[in-house]
Structure formats: structure tokens, C-alpha cells
Backbone and ligand atoms as CSV (ligand in chain L), in Angstrom:
chain,resi,resn,atom,element,x,y,z
A,1,MET,N,N,117.525,109.484,124.369
A,1,MET,CA,C,118.072,110.518,123.307
A,1,MET,C,C,117.390,110.245,121.981
A,2,TYR,N,N,116.990,111.362,121.313
A,2,TYR,CA,C,116.533,111.196,119.897
A,2,TYR,C,C,117.354,112.075,119.045
A,3,THR,N,N,117.711,111.752,117.830
A,3,THR,CA,C,118.439,112.437,116.968
A,3,THR,C,C,117.760,112.421,115.499
A,4,PRO,N,N,116.785,113.306,115.380
A,4,PRO,CA,C,116.195,113.344,114.012
A,4,PRO,C,C,117.075,113.645,112.881
A,5,GLU,N,N,116.827,113.185,111.696
A,5,GLU,CA,C,117.737,113.476,110.496
A,5,GLU,C,C,117.726,114.861,110.340
A,6,VAL,N,N,119.025,115.426,109.972
A,6,VAL,CA,C,119.259,116.805,109.663
A,6,VAL,C,C,118.820,117.043,108.227
A,7,LEU,N,N,117.999,118.049,108.076
A,7,LEU,CA,C,117.658,118.564,106.644
A,7,LEU,C,C,118.431,119.803,106.364
A,8,ILE,N,N,118.448,120.747,107.366
A,8,ILE,CA,C,119.257,122.055,107.183
A,8,ILE,C,C,120.036,122.246,108.544
A,9,SER,N,N,121.336,122.224,108.329
A,9,SER,CA,C,122.240,122.330,109.517
A,9,SER,C,C,122.247,123.769,110.130
A,10,GLU,N,N,122.711,123.854,111.364
A,10,GLU,CA,C,122.880,125.086,112.085
A,10,GLU,C,C,123.652,126.104,111.309
A,11,GLU,N,N,124.724,125.528,110.724
A,11,GLU,CA,C,125.728,126.430,110.027
A,11,GLU,C,C,125.061,127.004,108.753
A,12,GLU,N,N,124.219,126.158,107.982
A,12,GLU,CA,C,123.557,126.622,106.801
A,12,GLU,C,C,122.532,127.654,107.158
A,13,ILE,N,N,121.830,127.541,108.223
A,13,ILE,CA,C,120.837,128.466,108.652
A,13,ILE,C,C,121.527,129.700,109.008
A,14,ALA,N,N,122.623,129.721,109.748
A,14,ALA,CA,C,123.286,130.893,110.193
A,14,ALA,C,C,123.769,131.744,108.946
A,15,LEU,N,N,124.247,130.964,108.016
A,15,LEU,CA,C,124.841,131.715,106.757
A,15,LEU,C,C,123.694,132.408,105.929
A,16,ARG,N,N,122.526,131.714,105.862
A,16,ARG,CA,C,121.387,132.364,105.152
A,16,ARG,C,C,120.799,133.495,105.861
A,17,ILE,N,N,120.770,133.451,107.239
A,17,ILE,CA,C,120.267,134.527,108.031
A,17,ILE,C,C,121.019,135.781,107.784
A,18,GLU,N,N,122.421,135.579,107.746
A,18,GLU,CA,C,123.262,136.745,107.481
A,18,GLU,C,C,122.877,137.433,106.171
A,19,VAL,N,N,122.692,136.677,105.078
A,19,VAL,CA,C,122.329,137.187,103.850
A,19,VAL,C,C,120.948,137.936,103.886
A,20,LEU,N,N,119.943,137.288,104.580
A,20,LEU,CA,C,118.634,137.881,104.724
A,20,LEU,C,C,118.733,139.244,105.528
A,21,GLY,N,N,119.496,139.216,106.652
A,21,GLY,CA,C,119.739,140.351,107.505
A,21,GLY,C,C,120.268,141.591,106.763
A,22,GLU,N,N,121.236,141.331,105.902
A,22,GLU,CA,C,121.844,142.266,105.102
A,22,GLU,C,C,120.911,142.976,104.119
A,23,ALA,N,N,120.066,142.027,103.512
A,23,ALA,CA,C,119.107,142.552,102.414
A,23,ALA,C,C,118.047,143.396,103.101
A,24,ILE,N,N,117.658,143.034,104.276
A,24,ILE,CA,C,116.553,143.719,105.028
A,24,ILE,C,C,117.195,145.066,105.467
A,25,SER,N,N,118.402,145.089,106.004
A,25,SER,CA,C,119.003,146.315,106.510
A,25,SER,C,C,119.080,147.352,105.223
A,26,LYS,N,N,119.364,146.779,104.088
A,26,LYS,CA,C,119.548,147.709,102.901
A,26,LYS,C,C,118.203,148.114,102.501
A,27,GLU,N,N,117.233,147.398,102.510
A,27,GLU,CA,C,115.889,147.801,101.971
A,27,GLU,C,C,115.283,148.789,102.798
A,28,TYR,N,N,115.454,148.749,104.077
A,28,TYR,CA,C,114.815,149.705,104.988
A,28,TYR,C,C,115.776,150.818,105.557
A,29,ALA,N,N,116.835,150.958,104.825
A,29,ALA,CA,C,117.969,151.900,105.470
A,29,ALA,C,C,117.304,153.177,105.792
A,30,ASN,N,N,117.649,153.787,106.985
A,30,ASN,CA,C,117.136,155.060,107.487
A,30,ASN,C,C,115.722,155.034,107.805
A,31,GLN,N,N,115.146,153.868,108.041
A,31,GLN,CA,C,113.671,153.727,108.310
A,31,GLN,C,C,113.535,152.908,109.618
A,32,GLU,N,N,112.438,153.046,110.206
A,32,GLU,CA,C,112.205,152.203,111.439
A,32,GLU,C,C,111.385,150.980,110.934
A,33,LEU,N,N,111.545,149.947,111.606
A,33,LEU,CA,C,110.887,148.661,111.312
A,33,LEU,C,C,110.215,148.039,112.434
A,34,VAL,N,N,108.969,147.576,112.290
A,34,VAL,CA,C,108.320,146.822,113.235
A,34,VAL,C,C,108.402,145.306,112.795
A,35,VAL,N,N,109.132,144.620,113.631
A,35,VAL,CA,C,109.105,143.119,113.343
A,35,VAL,C,C,108.142,142.327,114.167
A,36,ILE,N,N,107.210,141.619,113.382
A,36,ILE,CA,C,106.250,140.866,114.172
A,36,ILE,C,C,106.618,139.351,114.063
A,37,CYS,N,N,106.899,138.844,115.192
A,37,CYS,CA,C,107.386,137.436,115.268
A,37,CYS,C,C,106.070,136.532,115.500
A,38,VAL,N,N,105.835,135.666,114.627
A,38,VAL,CA,C,104.671,134.776,114.709
A,38,VAL,C,C,104.938,133.597,115.528
A,39,LEU,N,N,104.340,133.617,116.795
A,39,LEU,CA,C,104.629,132.533,117.734
A,39,LEU,C,C,103.786,131.341,117.414
A,40,LYS,N,N,104.114,130.194,117.933
A,40,LYS,CA,C,105.407,130.010,118.616
A,40,LYS,C,C,106.546,129.774,117.677
A,41,GLY,N,N,106.280,129.086,116.559
A,41,GLY,CA,C,107.277,128.560,115.758
A,41,GLY,C,C,108.570,129.471,115.366
A,42,ALA,N,N,108.326,130.734,115.164
A,42,ALA,CA,C,109.264,131.666,114.567
A,42,ALA,C,C,110.216,132.256,115.649
A,43,PHE,N,N,110.077,131.831,116.969
A,43,PHE,CA,C,110.871,132.600,117.946
A,43,PHE,C,C,112.378,132.501,117.733
A,44,ILE,N,N,112.842,131.372,117.444
A,44,ILE,CA,C,114.313,131.188,117.258
A,44,ILE,C,C,114.890,131.897,115.980
A,45,PHE,N,N,114.066,131.649,114.881
A,45,PHE,CA,C,114.431,132.406,113.633
A,45,PHE,C,C,114.543,133.894,113.900
A,46,CYS,N,N,113.393,134.425,114.461
A,46,CYS,CA,C,113.257,135.836,114.670
A,46,CYS,C,C,114.399,136.327,115.529
A,47,ALA,N,N,114.719,135.638,116.608
A,47,ALA,CA,C,115.749,136.081,117.464
A,47,ALA,C,C,117.182,136.177,116.805
A,48,ASP,N,N,117.385,135.187,115.919
A,48,ASP,CA,C,118.729,135.206,115.188
A,48,ASP,C,C,118.595,136.245,114.130
A,49,LEU,N,N,117.486,136.417,113.468
A,49,LEU,CA,C,117.402,137.345,112.299
A,49,LEU,C,C,117.578,138.827,112.704
A,50,ILE,N,N,116.957,139.186,113.803
A,50,ILE,CA,C,117.023,140.629,114.264
A,50,ILE,C,C,118.487,140.911,114.713
A,51,LYS,N,N,119.233,139.974,115.157
A,51,LYS,CA,C,120.612,140.298,115.366
A,51,LYS,C,C,121.456,140.622,114.155
A,52,LYS,N,N,121.010,140.281,112.995
A,52,LYS,CA,C,121.564,140.572,111.808
A,52,LYS,C,C,120.990,141.725,111.005
A,53,ILE,N,N,120.019,142.390,111.671
A,53,ILE,CA,C,119.404,143.581,111.044
A,53,ILE,C,C,119.948,144.844,111.662
A,54,ASN,N,N,120.536,145.573,110.797
A,54,ASN,CA,C,121.312,146.842,111.319
A,54,ASN,C,C,120.464,148.037,111.154
A,55,LEU,N,N,119.319,148.031,111.947
A,55,LEU,CA,C,118.306,149.125,111.884
A,55,LEU,C,C,117.694,149.229,113.266
A,56,PRO,N,N,116.988,150.354,113.606
A,56,PRO,CA,C,116.203,150.384,114.727
A,56,PRO,C,C,114.961,149.484,114.595
A,57,VAL,N,N,114.831,148.530,115.353
A,57,VAL,CA,C,113.814,147.643,115.238
A,57,VAL,C,C,112.840,147.639,116.445
A,58,LYS,N,N,111.593,147.625,116.273
A,58,LYS,CA,C,110.634,147.456,117.399
A,58,LYS,C,C,110.137,145.974,117.187
A,59,LEU,N,N,110.140,145.249,118.232
A,59,LEU,CA,C,109.684,143.831,118.143
A,59,LEU,C,C,108.353,143.704,118.840
A,60,GLU,N,N,107.509,142.912,118.081
A,60,GLU,CA,C,106.230,142.497,118.536
A,60,GLU,C,C,106.040,140.999,118.397
A,61,PHE,N,N,105.106,140.500,119.123
A,61,PHE,CA,C,104.839,139.046,118.960
A,61,PHE,C,C,103.347,138.855,118.740
A,62,ILE,N,N,102.995,137.890,117.951
A,62,ILE,CA,C,101.583,137.608,117.663
A,62,ILE,C,C,101.472,136.098,117.696
A,63,THR,N,N,100.467,135.564,118.343
A,63,THR,CA,C,100.252,134.079,118.318
A,63,THR,C,C,99.113,133.760,117.491
A,64,LEU,N,N,99.399,132.914,116.496
A,64,LEU,CA,C,98.405,132.396,115.513
A,64,LEU,C,C,98.583,130.816,115.628
A,65,ALA,N,N,97.527,130.134,115.609
A,65,ALA,CA,C,97.646,128.679,115.662
A,65,ALA,C,C,96.673,128.001,114.785
A,66,SER,N,N,97.104,127.028,113.974
A,66,SER,CA,C,96.143,126.263,113.105
A,66,SER,C,C,96.344,124.765,113.227
A,67,TYR,N,N,97.626,124.337,113.676
A,67,TYR,CA,C,97.971,122.942,113.485
A,67,TYR,C,C,97.546,122.132,114.852
A,68,GLY,N,N,97.480,122.762,115.934
A,68,GLY,CA,C,97.052,122.082,117.194
A,68,GLY,C,C,98.101,120.850,117.430
A,69,GLU,N,N,97.634,119.758,117.611
A,69,GLU,CA,C,98.485,118.584,118.009
A,69,GLU,C,C,98.943,117.812,116.799
A,70,GLY,N,N,98.314,117.997,115.625
A,70,GLY,CA,C,98.583,117.106,114.541
A,70,GLY,C,C,99.596,117.593,113.478
A,71,THR,N,N,99.679,116.774,112.356
A,71,THR,CA,C,100.574,117.182,111.391
A,71,THR,C,C,99.871,117.863,110.217
A,72,GLN,N,N,98.447,118.017,110.276
A,72,GLN,CA,C,97.737,118.643,109.150
A,72,GLN,C,C,97.039,119.955,109.809
A,73,SER,N,N,97.015,120.939,108.884
A,73,SER,CA,C,96.416,122.230,109.307
A,73,SER,C,C,95.013,121.937,109.585
A,74,SER,N,N,94.335,122.678,110.530
A,74,SER,CA,C,92.918,122.413,110.819
A,74,SER,C,C,92.129,123.129,109.964
A,75,GLY,N,N,92.850,124.164,109.077
A,75,GLY,CA,C,92.011,124.970,108.189
A,75,GLY,C,C,91.404,126.140,108.774
A,76,ASN,N,N,91.781,126.288,110.071
A,76,ASN,CA,C,91.053,127.448,110.841
A,76,ASN,C,C,92.186,128.132,111.693
A,77,VAL,N,N,92.489,129.315,111.460
A,77,VAL,CA,C,93.532,130.076,112.111
A,77,VAL,C,C,92.994,130.868,113.137
A,78,LYS,N,N,93.468,130.715,114.376
A,78,LYS,CA,C,93.025,131.279,115.560
A,78,LYS,C,C,94.013,132.382,116.065
A,79,LEU,N,N,93.509,133.603,116.310
A,79,LEU,CA,C,94.359,134.588,116.894
A,79,LEU,C,C,94.372,134.389,118.395
A,80,GLU,N,N,95.451,133.963,118.885
A,80,GLU,CA,C,95.524,133.595,120.318
A,80,GLU,C,C,96.165,134.785,121.101
A,81,MET,N,N,97.028,135.574,120.605
A,81,MET,CA,C,97.526,136.759,121.339
A,81,MET,C,C,97.914,137.744,120.236
A,82,ASP,N,N,97.573,138.969,120.437
A,82,ASP,CA,C,97.784,140.090,119.435
A,82,ASP,C,C,99.026,140.888,119.864
A,83,VAL,N,N,99.436,141.730,118.935
A,83,VAL,CA,C,100.574,142.608,119.188
A,83,VAL,C,C,100.000,143.673,120.212
A,84,THR,N,N,101.027,144.279,120.868
A,84,THR,CA,C,100.591,145.181,121.930
A,84,THR,C,C,100.605,146.720,121.390
A,85,GLY,N,N,101.465,146.967,120.346
A,85,GLY,CA,C,101.525,148.398,119.850
A,85,GLY,C,C,100.757,148.592,118.579
A,86,SER,N,N,100.569,149.863,118.252
A,86,SER,CA,C,99.878,150.213,117.053
A,86,SER,C,C,100.971,150.105,115.850
A,87,VAL,N,N,100.403,149.587,114.801
A,87,VAL,CA,C,101.267,149.483,113.510
A,87,VAL,C,C,100.792,150.423,112.431
A,88,GLU,N,N,99.941,151.388,112.827
A,88,GLU,CA,C,99.530,152.306,111.718
A,88,GLU,C,C,100.648,153.234,111.339
A,89,GLY,N,N,100.838,153.194,109.998
A,89,GLY,CA,C,101.825,154.119,109.351
A,89,GLY,C,C,103.374,153.453,109.458
A,90,ARG,N,N,103.350,152.280,110.019
A,90,ARG,CA,C,104.676,151.634,110.131
A,90,ARG,C,C,105.000,150.627,109.132
A,91,ASN,N,N,106.339,150.381,108.887
A,91,ASN,CA,C,106.772,149.326,108.020
A,91,ASN,C,C,106.847,148.064,108.827
A,92,ILE,N,N,106.008,147.138,108.404
A,92,ILE,CA,C,105.916,145.696,109.230
A,92,ILE,C,C,106.711,144.777,108.447
A,93,LEU,N,N,107.576,144.095,109.164
A,93,LEU,CA,C,108.171,142.869,108.717
A,93,LEU,C,C,107.634,141.734,109.546
A,94,ILE,N,N,106.792,140.806,108.861
A,94,ILE,CA,C,106.269,139.515,109.575
A,94,ILE,C,C,107.395,138.517,109.454
A,95,VAL,N,N,107.715,137.895,110.584
A,95,VAL,CA,C,108.690,136.830,110.617
A,95,VAL,C,C,107.957,135.525,110.863
A,96,GLU,N,N,108.102,134.549,109.981
A,96,GLU,CA,C,107.480,133.289,110.106
A,96,GLU,C,C,108.475,132.245,110.085
A,97,ASP,N,N,108.148,131.037,110.666
A,97,ASP,CA,C,109.123,129.869,110.427
A,97,ASP,C,C,108.903,129.119,109.205
A,98,ILE,N,N,107.618,128.965,108.833
A,98,ILE,CA,C,107.272,128.235,107.550
A,98,ILE,C,C,105.915,128.697,107.017
A,99,VAL,N,N,105.945,128.765,105.643
A,99,VAL,CA,C,104.750,128.940,104.846
A,99,VAL,C,C,104.482,127.541,104.237
A,100,ASP,N,N,103.366,127.008,104.660
A,100,ASP,CA,C,102.981,125.719,104.188
A,100,ASP,C,C,101.777,125.789,103.297
A,101,SER,N,N,100.579,125.768,103.671
A,101,SER,CA,C,99.419,126.069,102.810
A,101,SER,C,C,99.310,127.457,102.607
A,102,GLY,N,N,99.860,128.302,103.416
A,102,GLY,CA,C,99.768,129.823,103.264
A,102,GLY,C,C,98.544,130.419,103.932
A,103,LEU,N,N,97.800,129.691,104.628
A,103,LEU,CA,C,96.596,130.145,105.268
A,103,LEU,C,C,96.902,131.004,106.416
A,104,THR,N,N,97.829,130.586,107.251
A,104,THR,CA,C,98.197,131.462,108.442
A,104,THR,C,C,98.665,132.861,108.036
A,105,ILE,N,N,99.498,132.821,107.058
A,105,ILE,CA,C,100.101,134.222,106.598
A,105,ILE,C,C,99.016,135.054,105.883
A,106,LYS,N,N,98.208,134.338,105.081
A,106,LYS,CA,C,97.195,135.153,104.394
A,106,LYS,C,C,96.248,135.705,105.476
A,107,THR,N,N,95.802,134.957,106.400
A,107,THR,CA,C,94.969,135.418,107.620
A,107,THR,C,C,95.612,136.652,108.296
A,108,LEU,N,N,96.885,136.465,108.592
A,108,LEU,CA,C,97.696,137.516,109.295
A,108,LEU,C,C,97.784,138.868,108.436
A,109,ILE,N,N,98.028,138.607,107.224
A,109,ILE,CA,C,98.199,139.839,106.320
A,109,ILE,C,C,96.919,140.644,106.250
A,110,GLY,N,N,95.889,139.823,106.078
A,110,GLY,CA,C,94.450,140.362,106.044
A,110,GLY,C,C,94.159,141.249,107.225
A,111,LEU,N,N,94.504,140.621,108.356
A,111,LEU,CA,C,94.285,141.346,109.720
A,111,LEU,C,C,95.106,142.571,109.881
A,112,LEU,N,N,96.353,142.457,109.488
A,112,LEU,CA,C,97.251,143.704,109.597
A,112,LEU,C,C,96.925,144.732,108.696
A,113,GLU,N,N,96.459,144.418,107.424
A,113,GLU,CA,C,96.187,145.461,106.425
A,113,GLU,C,C,94.977,146.340,106.983
A,114,GLN,N,N,94.153,145.779,107.706
A,114,GLN,CA,C,93.002,146.650,108.347
A,114,GLN,C,C,93.557,147.678,109.244
A,115,ARG,N,N,94.705,147.581,109.684
A,115,ARG,CA,C,95.307,148.474,110.674
A,115,ARG,C,C,96.161,149.658,109.998
A,116,ASN,N,N,96.074,149.710,108.656
A,116,ASN,CA,C,96.772,150.785,107.893
A,116,ASN,C,C,98.213,150.980,108.222
A,117,PRO,N,N,98.980,149.966,107.989
A,117,PRO,CA,C,100.423,150.109,108.098
A,117,PRO,C,C,100.958,150.836,106.874
A,118,LYS,N,N,102.263,151.240,106.868
A,118,LYS,CA,C,102.835,151.896,105.668
A,118,LYS,C,C,103.193,150.821,104.677
A,119,SER,N,N,103.695,149.619,105.221
A,119,SER,CA,C,104.079,148.565,104.396
A,119,SER,C,C,103.969,147.186,105.092
A,120,ILE,N,N,103.807,146.109,104.391
A,120,ILE,CA,C,103.930,144.803,105.051
A,120,ILE,C,C,104.759,143.885,104.127
A,121,LYS,N,N,105.782,143.388,104.707
A,121,LYS,CA,C,106.660,142.422,103.945
A,121,LYS,C,C,106.763,141.166,104.934
A,122,LEU,N,N,107.235,140.080,104.199
A,122,LEU,CA,C,107.285,138.862,104.920
A,122,LEU,C,C,108.634,138.168,104.848
A,123,ALA,N,N,109.152,137.755,105.923
A,123,ALA,CA,C,110.296,136.879,106.008
A,123,ALA,C,C,109.848,135.503,106.485
A,124,SER,N,N,110.311,134.512,105.831
A,124,SER,CA,C,110.007,133.172,106.261
A,124,SER,C,C,111.229,132.245,106.060
A,125,LEU,N,N,111.507,131.514,107.178
A,125,LEU,CA,C,112.756,130.620,107.020
A,125,LEU,C,C,112.455,129.575,106.065
A,126,LEU,N,N,111.208,128.998,106.069
A,126,LEU,CA,C,110.981,127.817,105.137
A,126,LEU,C,C,109.710,128.015,104.225
A,127,PHE,N,N,109.723,127.394,103.136
A,127,PHE,CA,C,108.528,127.453,102.246
A,127,PHE,C,C,108.427,126.077,101.564
A,128,LYS,N,N,107.202,125.573,101.609
A,128,LYS,CA,C,106.803,124.233,101.050
A,128,LYS,C,C,106.005,124.481,99.707
A,129,PRO,N,N,106.696,124.724,98.579
A,129,PRO,CA,C,105.831,125.132,97.417
A,129,PRO,C,C,104.758,124.052,97.020
A,130,SER,N,N,105.008,122.852,97.209
A,130,SER,CA,C,104.121,121.774,96.927
A,130,SER,C,C,102.802,121.747,97.752
A,131,LYS,N,N,102.807,122.404,98.823
A,131,LYS,CA,C,101.694,122.510,99.751
A,131,LYS,C,C,100.747,123.740,99.639
A,132,VAL,N,N,101.247,124.676,98.868
A,132,VAL,CA,C,100.639,125.968,98.972
A,132,VAL,C,C,99.226,125.991,98.328
A,133,LYS,N,N,98.247,126.590,99.118
A,133,LYS,CA,C,96.894,126.720,98.696
A,133,LYS,C,C,96.567,128.096,98.471
A,134,HIS,N,N,97.154,128.984,99.372
A,134,HIS,CA,C,96.925,130.414,99.395
A,134,HIS,C,C,98.251,131.132,99.063
A,135,PRO,N,N,98.521,131.386,97.712
A,135,PRO,CA,C,99.832,131.936,97.367
A,135,PRO,C,C,100.072,133.313,97.999
A,136,VAL,N,N,101.246,133.427,98.580
A,136,VAL,CA,C,101.715,134.674,99.071
A,136,VAL,C,C,103.126,135.007,98.622
A,137,ASP,N,N,103.493,136.310,98.581
A,137,ASP,CA,C,104.823,136.582,98.213
A,137,ASP,C,C,105.713,136.539,99.399
A,138,ILE,N,N,106.797,135.832,99.310
A,138,ILE,CA,C,107.706,135.819,100.565
A,138,ILE,C,C,108.870,136.735,100.117
A,139,ASP,N,N,109.033,137.896,100.761
A,139,ASP,CA,C,110.057,138.840,100.400
A,139,ASP,C,C,111.455,138.325,100.737
A,140,TYR,N,N,111.514,137.642,101.859
A,140,TYR,CA,C,112.816,137.198,102.403
A,140,TYR,C,C,112.664,135.764,102.710
A,141,LEU,N,N,113.138,134.885,101.865
A,141,LEU,CA,C,113.001,133.383,102.124
A,141,LEU,C,C,114.271,132.813,102.455
A,142,GLY,N,N,114.273,132.008,103.579
A,142,GLY,CA,C,115.505,131.152,103.835
A,142,GLY,C,C,115.708,130.019,102.827
A,143,PHE,N,N,114.755,129.031,102.870
A,143,PHE,CA,C,115.003,127.824,102.121
A,143,PHE,C,C,113.600,127.264,101.573
A,144,GLU,N,N,113.557,126.756,100.422
A,144,GLU,CA,C,112.505,126.031,99.865
A,144,GLU,C,C,112.722,124.607,100.128
A,145,ILE,N,N,111.638,123.937,100.692
A,145,ILE,CA,C,111.794,122.557,101.130
A,145,ILE,C,C,110.790,121.710,100.399
A,146,GLU,N,N,111.084,120.360,100.415
A,146,GLU,CA,C,110.146,119.384,99.903
A,146,GLU,C,C,109.090,119.091,100.951
A,147,ASP,N,N,108.030,118.410,100.466
A,147,ASP,CA,C,106.849,118.120,101.355
A,147,ASP,C,C,107.262,117.062,102.409
A,148,LYS,N,N,108.063,117.460,103.433
A,148,LYS,CA,C,108.342,116.635,104.570
A,148,LYS,C,C,107.833,117.376,105.811
A,149,PHE,N,N,107.614,116.637,106.898
A,149,PHE,CA,C,107.240,117.265,108.145
A,149,PHE,C,C,108.503,117.570,108.879
A,150,VAL,N,N,108.757,118.900,108.891
A,150,VAL,CA,C,109.905,119.383,109.532
A,150,VAL,C,C,109.831,119.785,111.073
A,151,ILE,N,N,110.854,119.724,111.773
A,151,ILE,CA,C,110.842,120.002,113.216
A,151,ILE,C,C,112.204,120.658,113.474
A,152,GLY,N,N,112.205,121.248,114.678
A,152,GLY,CA,C,113.420,121.813,115.196
A,152,GLY,C,C,113.578,123.355,114.794
A,153,TYR,N,N,114.528,124.013,115.444
A,153,TYR,CA,C,114.889,125.463,115.182
A,153,TYR,C,C,113.443,126.268,115.406
A,154,GLY,N,N,112.721,125.796,116.405
A,154,GLY,CA,C,111.418,126.437,116.599
A,154,GLY,C,C,110.194,125.732,116.249
A,155,LEU,N,N,110.360,124.838,115.284
A,155,LEU,CA,C,109.250,124.205,114.700
A,155,LEU,C,C,108.924,122.819,115.568
A,156,ASP,N,N,107.664,122.608,115.714
A,156,ASP,CA,C,107.382,121.470,116.586
A,156,ASP,C,C,106.499,120.417,115.978
A,157,TYR,N,N,106.468,119.232,116.590
A,157,TYR,CA,C,105.498,118.292,116.339
A,157,TYR,C,C,104.814,117.941,117.712
A,158,ALA,N,N,103.554,118.346,117.793
A,158,ALA,CA,C,102.790,118.090,119.050
A,158,ALA,C,C,103.582,118.742,120.307
A,159,GLY,N,N,104.133,119.919,120.018
A,159,GLY,CA,C,104.760,120.763,121.178
A,159,GLY,C,C,106.261,120.286,121.319
A,160,ARG,N,N,106.705,119.288,120.702
A,160,ARG,CA,C,108.062,118.763,120.899
A,160,ARG,C,C,109.087,119.190,119.864
A,161,TYR,N,N,110.329,119.053,120.110
A,161,TYR,CA,C,111.453,119.233,119.186
A,161,TYR,C,C,111.712,120.700,118.961
A,162,ARG,N,N,111.142,121.779,119.464
A,162,ARG,CA,C,111.416,123.156,119.137
A,162,ARG,C,C,112.860,123.528,119.423
A,163,GLU,N,N,113.371,122.814,120.422
A,163,GLU,CA,C,114.708,123.227,120.935
A,163,GLU,C,C,115.897,122.705,120.117
A,164,LEU,N,N,115.694,121.837,119.018
A,164,LEU,CA,C,116.677,121.345,118.211
A,164,LEU,C,C,117.366,122.530,117.423
A,165,PRO,N,N,118.775,122.604,117.418
A,165,PRO,CA,C,119.409,123.759,116.775
A,165,PRO,C,C,119.369,123.758,115.302
A,166,TYR,N,N,118.845,122.735,114.635
A,166,TYR,CA,C,118.781,122.548,113.228
A,166,TYR,C,C,117.414,122.180,112.739
A,167,ILE,N,N,117.091,122.242,111.417
A,167,ILE,CA,C,115.872,121.772,110.926
A,167,ILE,C,C,116.068,120.270,110.537
A,168,GLY,N,N,115.205,119.546,111.261
A,168,GLY,CA,C,115.190,118.077,111.043
A,168,GLY,C,C,113.967,117.599,110.424
A,169,VAL,N,N,113.920,116.241,110.139
A,169,VAL,CA,C,112.822,115.691,109.519
A,169,VAL,C,C,112.209,114.673,110.468
A,170,LEU,N,N,110.923,114.738,110.659
A,170,LEU,CA,C,110.245,113.719,111.559
A,170,LEU,C,C,110.075,112.374,110.892
A,171,ASN,N,N,110.546,111.384,111.434
A,171,ASN,CA,C,110.393,109.986,110.853
A,171,ASN,C,C,109.416,109.298,111.666
A,172,ALA,N,N,108.825,108.352,110.934
A,172,ALA,CA,C,107.780,107.560,111.696
A,172,ALA,C,C,108.362,106.898,112.882
A,173,GLY,N,N,107.639,106.863,113.960
A,173,GLY,CA,C,108.098,106.126,115.176
A,173,GLY,C,C,108.758,107.190,116.184
A,174,GLN,N,N,108.973,108.397,115.764
A,174,GLN,CA,C,109.696,109.378,116.657
A,174,GLN,C,C,108.796,110.114,117.490
L,1,PRP,C1,C,102.694,126.631,111.936
L,1,PRP,C2,C,103.789,127.520,111.500
L,1,PRP,C3,C,103.153,128.599,110.628
L,1,PRP,C4,C,101.958,127.658,110.070
L,1,PRP,C5,C,102.251,127.519,108.538
L,1,PRP,O1,O,102.066,127.117,113.080
L,1,PRP,O2,O,104.554,128.066,112.538
L,1,PRP,O3,O,102.558,129.566,111.357
L,1,PRP,O4,O,101.812,126.572,110.753
L,1,PRP,O5,O,101.174,126.643,108.075
L,1,PRP,P1,P,100.176,127.260,106.956
L,1,PRP,O6,O,100.946,127.857,105.852
L,1,PRP,O7,O,99.582,125.948,106.398
L,1,PRP,O8,O,99.114,128.100,107.557
L,1,PRP,P2,P,101.223,126.291,114.137
L,1,PRP,O9,O,99.805,126.477,113.919
L,1,PRP,O10,O,101.761,124.857,114.015
L,1,PRP,O11,O,101.682,126.902,115.552
L,1,PRP,P3,P,103.078,127.115,116.260
L,1,PRP,O12,O,103.918,128.151,115.424
L,1,PRP,O13,O,102.714,127.632,117.580
L,1,PRP,O14,O,103.771,125.752,116.268
């Protein structure tokens, strides 16, 4: 059994997601929204968030990866799996688990802009301001966090810990 230290509890996450869901529902009232879940890390956040969005939502998945097995970004973002539908003329809401250096999101926004959507906004559960190298506007932010390697609620370390129901901190030796 391993029990990493809790940074943000299940309850805190759920409360914050309700607030974000309400704000998103208000902003796009009477419009359709294409939610793009950035795999793998955002899958739990995205699943919980769309349940709190009171709008017709089309869900897409995209897989981008830059961290591989380590705790440092490789500096190179790979598109491993693209969305399946057209986003031309649509309102896109990108759903991310974390904005760290900002490279993944900057790369993704650049890629989606070329497809002529109506709008692109970003929801991210976490943001590490101390690590940002490529500034991006986060329209719907869950929590700002310190520079700690976080795991759980979708986020991994070398493929592990995604199943934790809370955001935890990886300590040496785990
Ligand atoms: C993580 C995370 C973000 C990105 C953030 O993805 O899910 O997509 O890194 O880092 P950045 O702001 O420095 O680019 P990762 O490459 O670990 O893939 P995963 O989501 O499959 O775990």
C-alpha cells in the first residue's frame, strides 16, 4: 500500500469543479461546445467537469505527450492521437490536467488555430506559475500550485498513480 501526501482533497476538487462547470455553462449559454480532453492526464478531470456543464457537449480526445517516463518535460511535444471530428467554426474548450511549462498547451492551441474554430478556451485543473516558460491564458483554472511533482486524479509519475482520487505529492522513495 502507498498513500502519498494529499495536496488537494477529493472534496476540494469536487467543489471547485462545480464552480467551473457553472461558469462554463453561463459563458456558452445557448451554444454548442466541443470539449477536447487532453489525454492521458485530463481524463478524470474532464469526466467530472462535463457532468457539471449544462450544455450540449461534443467530446473529443487528443493525446499529446512530452514527459515520457521522467519528471522533466522533454521539450518536445508529440501528437500521438488526433481528434476525430472537424472543429471548424466550433467553440472549443480544451481540458487539461496541468499547465506546467505551458509548452503542451501552446503547441495544442497552435495546432487547433490552423483548423479555424470559432473560439478556443482553456480549462486546466492545475497551474504551476513558477514553471511557466510559455505563458498562456487559462480561462477556467482549478488551482494554482507550488513547484511540487503532483500525482493522482489522472496525473502520473512513470504511468503510475493516475487512479488516486485526490491530488497528491510525490515524495522521494515512492
Ligand atoms: C503532462 C500534462 C500536460 C503537460 C503539462 O502530460 O498532462 O499535458 O504534461 O506540461 P507542460 O505545460 O510543461 O507542457 P504528459 O506529457 O506527462 O502526458 P500524460 O498526460 O499522458 O501523462
